[in-house]
C-alpha positions in Angstrom: 0.0 0.0 0.0 1.5 3.3 -1.1 2.6 5.5 1.8 2.3 2.7 4.4 5.4 2.7 6.6 3.8 0.8 9.5 3.6 -2.8 8.2 4.8 -4.7 5.2 5.3 -8.2 3.9 8.6 -8.2 5.7 6.9 -8.2 9.1 6.2 -11.3 11.1 4.4 -11.4 14.4 4.0 -13.9 17.2 0.8 -13.8 19.3 1.2 -15.4 22.7 0.1 -15.3 26.3 2.6 -14.0 28.8 2.7 -17.3 30.5 2.9 -19.6 27.5 6.3 -20.8 28.8 6.7 -21.6 32.5 9.2 -23.6 34.5 8.3 -22.8 38.1 11.6 -21.0 38.8 11.7 -18.0 36.4 9.3 -15.2 35.6 7.2 -16.2 32.5 8.1 -12.9 30.7 11.8 -13.7 31.2 11.3 -17.1 29.7 9.4 -15.6 26.8 12.1 -13.1 26.2 14.7 -15.9 26.3 12.7 -18.0 23.9 12.2 -15.1 21.4 16.0 -14.4 21.4 17.1 -18.0 21.3 14.7 -19.3 18.6 12.9 -16.5 16.8 15.4 -13.6 16.5 15.8 -12.9 12.8 12.7 -14.9 12.0 10.1 -12.5 13.3 10.3 -8.9 14.4 7.1 -8.4 16.4 5.3 -10.0 19.4 1.7 -9.5 20.5 1.4 -10.4 24.2 -2.2 -11.0 25.1 -3.4 -9.1 28.1 -0.5 -9.0 30.5 -2.3 -6.8 33.1 -3.7 -7.8 36.5 -7.1 -9.5 35.9 -9.8 -11.5 37.6 -11.2 -13.8 34.9 -11.5 -14.6 31.2 -7.8 -15.4 30.6 -6.8 -11.8 31.1 -9.7 -10.0 29.5 -11.3 -8.9 32.7 -8.6 -6.2 33.4 -8.4 -4.7 36.9 -5.5 -2.3 36.3 -4.4 -1.1 32.8 -1.2 0.6 34.2 0.4 -2.5 35.9 1.8 -5.8 34.8 0.3 -9.0 36.3 2.9 -9.8 39.0 2.6 -13.5 38.2 4.1 -12.7 34.8 6.7 -10.1 35.8 6.9 -6.3 35.7 7.3 -3.4 33.3 11.1 -3.9 33.1 10.5 -7.4 31.7 8.1 -5.9 29.1 10.8 -3.3 28.3 13.4 -6.0 27.7 11.2 -7.7 25.1 10.3 -4.4 23.5 14.0 -3.5 23.2 14.5 -6.0 20.3 10.9 -6.7 19.1 8.0 -4.4 18.2 5.6 -5.0 21.1 1.9 -5.2 20.6 -0.5 -4.8 23.6 -4.2 -5.4 23.9 -6.6 -2.5 24.1 -9.5 -3.9 26.1 -11.8 -0.9 25.6 -15.1 -2.8 25.9 -15.1 -3.5 29.6 -13.2 -3.7 32.9 -13.2 -6.1 35.8 -16.0 -5.8 38.3 -13.4 -6.1 41.0 -11.2 -3.3 39.7 -10.8 0.2 41.2 -13.0 1.8 38.5 -16.1 -0.3 39.2 -15.6 -0.2 42.9 -15.6 3.6 42.7 -18.7 3.5 40.6 -20.5 1.4 43.2 -19.5 3.9 45.8 -20.9 6.8 43.7 -17.5 8.4 43.4 -17.2 10.9 40.5 -16.2 10.7 37.7 -16.4 6.9 37.9 -20.1 7.1 38.6 -20.6 7.9 34.9 -18.1 5.4 33.5 -20.4 2.4 33.0 -23.3 1.9 30.7 -26.6 1.5 32.4 -29.9 0.2 31.0 -33.3 -0.8 32.4 -34.8 -4.3 32.8 -37.9 -2.9 31.0 -35.9 -2.1 27.9 -36.6 -4.2 24.8 -33.3 -6.1 24.5 -34.5 -9.0 22.3 -32.4 -7.8 19.3 -29.1 -7.9 21.2 -26.8 -10.5 19.8 -23.9 -11.8 21.9 -21.9 -15.0 22.3 -23.0 -15.6 25.9 -26.0 -17.1 27.7 -25.6 -15.1 31.0 -28.1 -12.3 31.7 -27.1 -9.1 29.8 -27.8 -6.8 32.7 -26.5 -7.0 36.3 -28.1 -5.2 39.2 -25.7 -3.4 41.5 -26.4 -1.2 44.6 -25.1 2.3 44.5 -25.6 5.4 46.8 -28.2 6.5 44.2 -30.1 3.3 44.5 -30.0 0.1 42.4 -28.5 0.4 38.9 -28.4 -2.2 36.0 -25.1 -2.3 34.2 -24.5 -3.8 30.8 -22.4 -7.0 30.7 -21.7 -8.2 27.2 -19.4 -11.0 28.2 -19.8 -11.8 31.9 -20.9 -10.3 35.1 -17.2 -9.9 36.0 -16.7 -7.7 32.9 -18.7 -4.5 33.1 -19.1 -2.5 29.9 -17.8 1.0 29.8 -19.8 3.9 28.4 -17.7 5.2 25.5 -19.9 8.4 25.3 -18.5 9.6 28.7 -15.7 12.1 28.0 -14.0 11.4 31.4 -14.1 7.7 30.7 -12.4 8.2 27.3 -9.9 10.5 28.9 -9.0 8.0 31.5 -8.4 5.4 28.8 -6.2 7.9 27.0 -4.1 8.0 30.2 -3.8 4.2 30.3 -2.9 4.2 26.6 -0.2 6.8 27.2 1.2 4.7 30.0 1.4 1.7 27.7 3.1 3.8 25.1 5.6 5.1 27.6 6.4 1.6 28.6 7.4 0.7 25.0 4.2 -0.7 23.5 4.2 0.4 19.9 1.2 -1.3 18.4 -2.1 -2.3 19.9 -4.6 -5.1 19.3 -8.4 -4.8 19.7 -9.7 -8.4 19.5 -13.2 -7.6 20.5 -13.9 -4.6 18.4 -17.0 -6.1 16.9 -18.7 -6.0 20.3 -17.9 -2.4 20.9 -20.8 0.0 20.4 -21.4 3.7 20.6 -24.2 5.2 22.6 -27.1 6.5 20.6 -30.2 5.9 22.6 -28.7 2.6 23.7 -25.6 0.4 23.6 -25.3 -2.4 21.2 -23.4 -5.6 21.8 -22.7 -6.6 18.3 -24.8 -5.5 15.3 -28.2 -4.3 16.5 -29.2 -1.6 18.9 -32.0 -2.6 21.3 -35.1 -0.3 21.3 -36.1 1.4 24.5 -39.6 0.3 25.4 -42.3 2.9 25.9 -44.1 3.3 29.1 
């Protein structure tokens, strides 16, 4: 593609979890770095490490802190060592965060600006047209200082959907993005982009927006 200086046919990328290699003695990210240099240096130039942040479920996709590395894998210096010789891709999990993370805990306590970070709906809304790859209830009731609220959970009740229409929420994600960039992440993957929806009367989970019922 003319003018494209980001990717070409000369690029090769490995996608892996941070703990794909373990030995019980060394940090998994150190083992991954050693494997990359020992076996793949010169064969590929990029590595996509699936969510390496602290998490509570879903193999890393229920992130509780976007500005930290899961201590069971290592720490930011371990990420930096990999990024020194390989273009590092990190995941942008923009859809949701862990129900046990600081953001949602602050929401439940009614603390601004987090009290506007999560998408709410009503059990009376017509949600029949929502398409999602889960059988769990879409809405979860939680208690807040302002009374019970129903939050949108596309994937699980441990993964609470963020409201992308809230400027402060977007700004907080920009801060997390800047942190990852500062820590040497130079490309980003968004594996669940199909399930990300904008707010226009309601949130969609994949391809259809539910209609708010009247009355």
